[in-house]
N, C-alpha and C positions, 0 to 999 in steps of 0.2 A: 410119431403120434405123441402129442402132449397129453399125458395122463392127468385126469382129475379125480379126486377122491369122492366116491359115491357110496362108501360103506364097505364092510367086509363081504367078501365073496363077489364083488362087482369090479369089472375092468371097464373103464370108460376113458374117452379122450377125444381130442380134435386134431385132425391133420392140418398141415400147411402145404406150401409148395416144396418143402424140403424133401429131398430124395426123389425117387421116381425116375422114369426114363423118357418122359414126353419132351419133345423138341418145342422150340418157340413156334407160335405164341403161347402154347399151353405150358410151357417149360416147367418141369417138376413132377410132382405126384398128382397128376390129373386123374380123377376117378370118374369123370363124367363121360358116358358113351355117346351123348347126344350133342356134343359141341364141336364136332369135326375132326377130332384127334384120331390117330391111327387106332382102330379097334384092338389090334394085337398089342400095342403098347399099353393101352388102357387096361387090357386084361392082365398084363404083367404087373402093372401098378396095383391092381386089385389083389392079385395073388400075393404081392409083398405085404399089403395091409392084412390079408387073411393069415399070413404067417405070423404077423405081429400079434394078432388077437387070438390065434389058435383054432379058429373055426370059420366056416363060410359066413360072409357078411350079406345080409338080406337088405336090399334097397327097394323101395317102392317106386312106382311111377308117380312123381309128385305133380299136383295140379293146383296148388295154392288153395286147397279146400280144407274140410274138417273131417274127412273120412279116416277111420282108424282101422288098421289091419291087426288081427291077432295072429301072430306068426308061430307056426309049429315046427317048421323045418325049412331047409334051404329052397324047397320047391315053391315057397311063397314069393320068391324074388320076382320083382317086376309088376306085381299087382298094383292097382291104382289106390293111392292114399297118401296122406301127409303125416300120419301118426302110425307108429308100430309098437306093439306090446308083445312080450313073450315071458313065459316061465321056463323056457327050454335053455339048457346049457349047451346045446348042440349048434346054436346059431348066434351070431351077433346081429344087432340092428344098426342100420346106418341111414343117415339122411345127408343128401347133397346140399351144398350151399356155395354161393359166390356173392354174398351180401346179406341174404336172409339169415335168420338166427337159427342155428342148430341147438336143440334143447334135449338134454339127456336126463332121465329120471330113474330113480331106483328106490324100492322098498326092500332093503336087504333082509329084513325079518320075514316078510311074506315071500321073498324070492321072486319078485316081479320087477322087470325093467322095461323102459320105454324110450323111444326117440321121437321127436317131433320136428317138423320143418315149419318154422314160424316166420314167414315173410309178412309184409303188411296185410295182404288179403287174408291169409290164414289166421293171423292174430285177430282180425275183426270177425272172421267167420267162426271163431271159437275152437280152433284146433287144439289148443292147450287144455281147455275144459273137457273136450271129447276124449283126449288121450288119457287124462286123469280118470275120467269116468270108466274107461276101459280097464285101467289098472285096478280100480276099486272092484270091478266085477270079477277080476282075476284074483282078488284077495288082498290087495294093497290097502293101506290106511294112509290118507294124505298126511296125517300128523307124523308119519314115519318117513315119508318120501323126501329124499334129498335130490336137488336138481342142479344142473350146471348149464349155463347159457354160454355158448361158444362165441368166437369172434364173429362179428357182423358189422354192417355199416352203422356208423355212429350217428346220433342226432346232429352232430356238428357237420356231417357230410351229406346227410340224406335230405336234400332239398326237394320239396314237393309243392304243388299249388296250394294256396291257403285253404281252398275248399276241400281238398283231399286231406290235409292235416286235420281240419275240423271234423270231417267224417270219421276219421280214426279216433280222434279225441272224444267224440260222442259215445264211443263204445269203451275205449280204454284211455281215460283222461291223462294218465301218466306218460303216454306215448307222445304227447304234443311237445314240440321242441322248436329250436331255432338253430340255424347253421352258424358257423363262425362269422359269417357276413350279415347275420341278422334276419335272414329270410326264413319262411315257414319250413318246418322239417318234421320228420317222424323219428323218434328214438325207439328202435325196436327192443333193445335190451331192457330199457326202463319199463316198457309196456309189458314185456314177457314177465319180468320179475314181479310187477304189480299184480298181474293176473294170477300167477302161481301162488303168491302169498295170500291173495283173497280166497283162493281155493283151499287154503289150509296147509299148504306144503311147508314142511318143517324148516327147510333151509334151502336158499337159492344162492349159488355162487355165480357171479358174472365175470367172464374172462376180461372184458373191457377193451380188447384190441379192435381197432377200426379197420375193416377189410378195405375200405376205399383208400385209406391213408397209408396202409402197410403193404409194401411190395412183396413181402414174404407170404402174403395171402392172396387168393384169387378174388377179384372184384369185377362183376359184370358191368357195373356203372362206370368204374374207372376205365375199363376197356372201351366202352362206348364213347366216353369223353376223349380218350386218347386216339380214337378212330382205329383201334386195334381190330384185327380180323376176328379174334375170338379170345376167350379165356377159359380156364379149366374150372373144375369143381373140387372143393375140399369136402370133408365129411366129419360129422360127429358120429361116434361109434360106441356102443355099449353092449356088454355081454355079462351073463351070469357065469361065474366060475364053478366048476364041479367041486363037490366036497360037502362037508357037514354044514348043516344050517347054523347060523349064528345064534348066540344065547338069546332065548326068548322066542325063537322060531319054532 
């Protein structure tokens, strides 16, 4: 897991294909149970991730919407939603991706963390705003929130029909883009960053890696274009570490 800094008392990062026991075509650290991989192997991959973060990782059933789950313990795993928020040190929050943007957020003073699955439909539906709203209800201040946007399909690779690009741009203008060949596209990372900054988030780090172009990352679109049988799922993961509250908390 590539660790990203979200403040004191917070562990956060993004996985890639590196490590794991999945065979081809999922080869590597596939964390998705719904993509045809051997469930026992996926379970072993998840256990390896949980050893890395030190607690169970809660994943929701993602539906490209804006529903947000407030997570209390590992028993919340599998519920429907695309955003997760917690104040608990006993679980980590995870979102699956294979081109969509995994977004991790933390207010280290209020001791609130969140994860959001922001694909094109979720970005338009307002999953980021809904996740931030749930963080605020849990005590967070957007002006203290630090966010990290993980690897996702880049605007240079994410070709869409012009009408679809325009529909996204009507809600998030910064997401309008063009591919390297000049065709209409959506830039998820740029759209996510713009929405978070408009919501008052203090700092937004963008990973910048393109899942479609980087074979070290899972990409659903690349698998479709390559006529592959399937691809796996990476994850963004965030947790609160136990211990004293940071200064000001």
